[in-house]
C-alpha positions in Angstrom: -86.5 5.6 44.4 -85.1 4.0 41.3 -83.0 5.1 38.4 -84.1 5.0 34.8 -82.0 5.7 31.7 -83.2 7.3 28.4 -81.2 5.0 26.1 -81.9 7.1 23.0 -80.3 10.2 24.5 -77.3 8.3 26.0 -73.9 8.7 24.3 -72.3 5.9 26.3 -69.7 8.1 28.0 -69.5 5.8 31.0 -69.6 8.4 33.8 -72.6 6.8 35.3 -70.9 3.5 35.3 -67.9 4.9 37.2 -70.1 6.8 39.7 -72.5 4.0 40.7 -71.5 2.7 44.2 -73.5 -0.5 43.6 -71.9 -1.2 40.2 -75.3 -2.0 38.6 -74.8 0.1 35.5 -72.9 -0.9 32.4 -72.5 0.1 28.8 -74.4 -2.2 26.6 -72.4 -4.4 24.3 -75.4 -5.6 22.2 -77.8 -2.8 21.7 -77.1 0.4 19.7 -79.4 3.4 20.2 -80.9 5.7 17.5 -77.8 7.9 17.6 -75.5 5.0 17.0 -74.0 4.7 20.5 -73.9 1.8 22.9 -76.0 3.2 25.7 -75.8 2.6 29.4 -78.2 0.1 31.0 -79.1 -0.9 34.5 -78.3 -4.5 35.0 -80.0 -5.0 38.5 -82.7 -2.4 39.2 -83.6 -4.0 42.5 -80.1 -3.2 43.8 -80.5 0.5 43.0 -80.7 2.5 46.3 -81.7 5.8 44.6 -78.5 7.7 45.6 -78.7 9.9 42.4 -74.9 9.8 41.8 -75.5 8.5 38.2 -78.0 11.2 37.4 -75.7 13.9 38.8 -72.8 12.7 36.7 -74.7 12.4 33.4 -73.7 15.3 31.1 -76.6 14.7 28.8 -79.3 14.4 31.6 -80.3 10.9 30.4 -80.9 9.5 33.9 -83.8 10.1 36.2 -84.2 8.9 39.7 -87.8 8.7 40.8 
């Protein structure tokens, strides 16, 4: 199981960043989404263990773990 982020729905709140035990999610400092936010991004998908904590914390349901 791996997480994926819908960057166009993300508002960059950072709750997923704080909840990730592997610390593999960060808020982008380069890419702005269609809503004008710096969205979250996964920096090392191979380190993702599929724990779903990021998806549970996301208030906008932007993260899926499949």
